C-alpha positions in Angstrom: -6.5 -112.3 -80.6 -3.5 -110.0 -79.9 -1.0 -109.3 -82.7 1.9 -106.9 -82.7 1.9 -103.9 -85.0 4.7 -103.4 -87.4 5.3 -102.7 -91.0 6.6 -104.9 -93.7 5.7 -106.9 -96.9 3.8 -109.6 -94.9 3.1 -107.6 -91.8 -0.7 -107.8 -91.9 -3.3 -110.4 -92.8 -4.0 -109.2 -96.3 -0.3 -108.9 -97.3 0.7 -112.2 -95.6 -2.0 -114.0 -97.5 -1.1 -112.4 -100.8 2.5 -113.3 -100.3 1.7 -116.9 -99.4 -0.6 -117.3 -102.4 2.0 -115.9 -104.8 4.8 -118.1 -103.4 2.7 -121.2 -103.7 1.4 -120.3 -107.1 4.9 -119.8 -108.4 5.9 -123.2 -107.0 2.9 -124.7 -108.9 1.3 -126.0 -105.8 -2.3 -127.2 -106.4 -5.1 -125.3 -104.6 -2.5 -122.6 -103.7 -5.0 -120.1 -102.4 -6.6 -122.7 -100.1 -3.2 -123.9 -98.9 -2.1 -120.3 -98.0 -5.4 -119.7 -96.2 -5.1 -122.9 -94.1 -1.5 -122.2 -93.2 -2.2 -118.7 -92.1 -5.3 -119.8 -90.1 -3.1 -122.4 -88.4 -0.4 -119.8 -87.4 -3.0 -117.3 -86.2 -5.2 -119.9 -84.5 -8.2 -118.3 -86.1 -11.0 -119.2 -88.6 -11.7 -118.1 -92.1 -14.5 -115.7 -91.1 -12.1 -113.8 -88.8 -9.3 -113.9 -91.5 -11.4 -112.0 -94.1 -13.1 -109.7 -91.5 -9.7 -108.4 -90.3 -7.4 -108.0 -93.3 -5.5 -105.1 -91.7 -4.6 -106.9 -88.4 -0.9 -106.9 -88.0 1.2 -110.0 -87.5 4.1 -110.3 -85.1 7.6 -111.1 -86.3 7.2 -114.6 -84.9 3.9 -115.1 -86.7 5.3 -113.9 -90.0 8.3 -116.1 -89.7 6.2 -119.2 -88.9 3.8 -118.6 -91.7 6.6 -118.0 -94.3 8.4 -121.1 -93.1 5.3 -123.2 -93.5 4.7 -121.8 -97.0 8.3 -122.7 -97.9 7.7 -126.3 -96.7 4.5 -126.6 -98.6 6.2 -125.2 -101.7 8.8 -128.0 -101.3 6.1 -130.6 -101.3 5.0 -131.3 -97.7 1.2 -131.7 -97.5 -0.8 -129.0 -95.8 -2.2 -131.6 -93.4 1.2 -132.5 -92.1 2.1 -128.9 -91.6 -1.1 -128.1 -89.6 -1.3 -131.5 -88.0 -5.0 -132.2 -88.7 -7.6 -133.0 -91.4 -11.4 -132.7 -91.3 -13.3 -135.9 -92.1 -17.0 -136.6 -91.6 -17.3 -133.2 -89.9 -14.7 -134.1 -87.3 -11.1 -133.0 -86.9 -8.5 -135.7 -86.9 -4.8 -135.6 -86.0 -2.6 -136.7 -88.9 1.1 -137.0 -89.4 3.6 -138.9 -91.5 2.6 -142.2 -89.8 -1.0 -142.3 -91.2 -2.7 -141.8 -94.5 -4.4 -138.4 -94.8 -8.2 -139.0 -94.8 -9.7 -138.2 -98.2 -13.2 -137.0 -98.9 -13.8 -140.1 -101.1 -13.5 -142.3 -98.0 -16.6 -140.6 -96.6 -18.5 -142.8 -99.1 -17.5 -145.8 -96.9 -19.3 -144.2 -94.0 -22.3 -143.3 -96.1 -22.6 -146.8 -97.5 -22.1 -148.5 -94.1 -24.8 -146.4 -92.5 -27.2 -146.9 -95.4 -26.7 -150.6 -95.8 -26.9 -151.4 -92.1 -30.2 -149.5 -91.9 -31.5 -151.2 -95.0 -30.5 -154.6 -93.7 -32.4 -154.1 -90.4 -35.5 -152.9 -92.3 -35.3 -155.8 -94.7 -35.2 -158.2 -91.8 -38.2 -156.5 -90.1 -36.2 -155.4 -87.1 -36.7 -151.7 -87.7 -34.2 -148.9 -86.8 -30.7 -149.8 -85.5 -31.2 -147.9 -82.2 -27.7 -146.5 -81.9 -26.0 -149.7 -82.9 -26.9 -151.5 -79.6 -25.2 -154.9 -79.6 -23.2 -154.4 -82.8 -19.5 -155.1 -83.2 -17.9 -153.5 -86.2 -14.3 -153.9 -87.4 -12.2 -151.3 -89.2 -9.4 -153.0 -91.0 -6.3 -150.8 -91.6 -7.6 -148.1 -89.4 -4.7 -145.6 -89.9 -5.8 -142.4 -88.3 -8.9 -144.1 -87.0 -11.1 -141.8 -89.1 -13.6 -144.5 -90.2 -13.8 -146.3 -86.8 -14.2 -143.0 -84.9 -16.7 -141.6 -87.3 -18.9 -144.7 -87.1 -18.5 -144.8 -83.3 -19.9 -141.3 -83.2 -22.8 -142.4 -85.5 -23.4 -145.5 -83.4 -23.0 -144.5 -79.7 -24.0 -148.0 -78.5 -21.9 -150.1 -80.8 -18.4 -151.5 -80.1 -15.5 -151.5 -82.5 -12.4 -153.4 -83.4 -9.7 -151.4 -85.3 -6.6 -153.0 -86.6 -3.5 -151.8 -88.3 -0.1 -153.2 -89.1 1.6 -150.0 -87.9 2.0 -149.3 -84.1 2.7 -145.7 -84.9 -0.6 -145.4 -86.8 -2.4 -147.0 -83.9 -1.0 -144.4 -81.5 -2.5 -141.7 -83.7 -5.8 -143.5 -83.9 -6.0 -143.9 -80.2 -5.4 -140.2 -79.7 -8.2 -139.4 -82.2 -10.5 -141.8 -80.4 -9.8 -140.2 -77.1 -10.2 -136.7 -78.6 -13.7 -137.6 -79.8 -14.8 -139.5 -76.7 -15.1 -143.0 -78.2 -11.9 -144.7 -77.0 -13.8 -146.8 -74.4 -15.7 -148.5 -77.2 -12.8 -149.2 -79.6 -10.4 -152.1 -79.2 -7.2 -151.3 -81.1 -5.1 -154.2 -82.4 -1.7 -154.4 -84.1 -2.2 -157.0 -86.8 -2.2 -157.6 -90.6 -5.8 -157.3 -91.8 -8.0 -159.3 -89.3 -5.0 -161.2 -88.0 -5.2 -164.2 -90.3 -5.6 -167.6 -88.6 -5.4 -166.3 -85.0 -8.2 -163.7 -85.4 -10.3 -165.9 -87.6 -10.3 -168.8 -85.2 -13.5 -169.4 -83.3 -17.1 -168.4 -84.1 -17.8 -165.3 -86.3 -18.2 -162.2 -84.3 -18.6 -159.1 -86.4 -21.8 -157.5 -87.6 -19.9 -155.4 -90.1 -16.4 -155.0 -91.4 -15.3 -151.8 -93.2 -11.9 -151.1 -94.7 -10.0 -148.6 -96.8 -7.1 -151.0 -97.6 -3.9 -150.0 -99.5 -4.9 -150.2 -103.1 -2.3 -148.3 -105.2 0.0 -150.5 -107.3 3.8 -150.1 -106.8 4.1 -149.8 -110.5 2.1 -146.6 -110.2 4.5 -145.0 -107.7 6.4 -142.9 -110.1 3.1 -141.3 -111.3 1.9 -140.3 -107.9 2.2 -136.6 -106.8 5.4 -136.1 -104.7 3.4 -135.0 -101.7 1.8 -138.4 -101.6 4.7 -140.7 -102.6 7.3 -139.0 -100.5 5.3 -138.0 -97.4 2.6 -140.6 -96.7 3.4 -144.1 -95.4 4.1 -146.7 -98.1 2.4 -149.4 -96.1 -0.9 -147.5 -96.3 -0.6 -146.6 -100.0 0.6 -149.7 -101.8 -1.4 -152.9 -102.0 1.1 -154.9 -104.1 2.5 -154.5 -107.6 -0.9 -154.1 -109.1 -2.6 -152.6 -106.1 -5.5 -155.0 -105.5 -3.6 -157.9 -104.1 -4.8 -157.5 -100.5 -8.5 -157.8 -101.3 -8.4 -161.6 -101.7 -7.1 -162.2 -98.2 -9.3 -159.5 -96.7 -12.5 -160.9 -98.2 -11.6 -164.5 -97.1 -10.9 -163.3 -93.5 -14.1 -161.2 -93.6 -16.2 -164.2 -94.7 -14.8 -166.2 -91.7 -15.4 -163.5 -89.2 -18.7 -161.9 -90.2 -21.9 -163.2 -88.7 -24.4 -164.6 -91.2 -25.9 -161.6 -92.9 -23.0 -159.5 -91.8 -21.9 -156.5 -94.0 -18.6 -155.9 -95.7 -17.8 -152.4 -97.1 -14.6 -151.9 -99.0 -13.1 -148.8 -100.6 -11.8 -149.4 -104.1 -8.9 -148.0 -106.1 -9.5 -146.6 -109.5 -8.7 -150.0 -111.2 -9.7 -152.3 -108.4 -13.3 -153.2 -109.3 -12.6 -155.8 -111.9 -10.4 -157.7 -109.5 -12.5 -157.3 -106.4 -16.0 -157.9 -107.6 -15.5 -161.6 -108.5 -14.3 -162.1 -104.9 -17.8 -161.3 -103.6 -19.8 -163.8 -105.7 -22.6 -166.0 -104.7 -23.2 -168.3 -102.9 -20.9 -166.9 -100.2 -22.0 -163.2 -100.7 -25.3 -161.5 -101.5 -26.7 -158.1 -102.1 -23.5 -156.8 -103.8 -23.6 -153.1 -104.5 -21.2 -150.6 -106.0 -21.1 -146.9 -105.2 -19.4 -144.3 -107.5 -17.7 -141.3 -106.1 -18.4 -137.7 -107.4 -16.1 -138.2 -110.3 -18.0 -141.3 -111.4 -15.3 -143.7 -110.3 -16.4 -147.0 -108.6 -15.3 -146.1 -105.1 -17.0 -148.5 -102.7 -18.2 -152.1 -102.9 -20.5 -153.6 -100.3 -21.9 -157.1 -99.8 -23.6 -159.2 -97.1 -22.4 -162.6 -96.1 -25.1 -165.1 -97.2 -27.1 -166.3 -94.2 -27.1 -169.9 -95.5 -23.4 -170.3 -95.8 -20.2 -169.1 -94.2 -16.8 -169.4 -95.8 -14.1 -171.2 -93.9 
């Protein structure tokens, strides 16, 4: 990488990083060291190993200006992911912007649970391994950036996917992410609320699995959210109603109508959602209900299978 030589307080990698860290620390930005690193890596188009192996490499005036401008924007509250335009999820890099929810590490539990439960279901039925998802159709409701659908499509190279979102702008981002990771030919994107209500739920059930990270924050909690979340991420992807769990009722009803008998439903939960959601997945409609905690011990994912003997209408 070519960089111009000059002198100044932020003219080399070491001093630029020190300056960025100090500015973000003074602004009380969380994880200020990591934020400064990511912004400098973005400006230099490099990786962390290069950054720390070349502390005396000089920055051009343009690089210094870009870096300090990004640091100022982060100090003012903009998320790092919006400044760099990407976020890693499930080992893949996803485009993100103000039109989509930034993928969180907690949402990777949805992928883990879906993979484990689909494999367990096949073993329990005596069918053996899934074999790349051949013949499966999986829905991702409220796809946002497409991180769940794309990640599962990479795990199941022979499965097909249906990804819905109420936001056309979010779907545009999801389509680009699917194209980036080579799975766009196997994902049908649809602009709809949840599974589309009556229109999508008409006809025979079609999905082998439905996964979703629905909006689950209560509007009454808005004032307590960090400004970088409340002011920069789309409200439609954050808020699920006044309490936060209002969407789960419609989602579970539509899922029950659209899952094949024995089909799997995997839902991410908000921190106070479990008590409201668990009764929605009761027998006789649902079976094999399981709850997965995140690393903080918070119930994060609930999964259930549609009973083979009955299908909700």
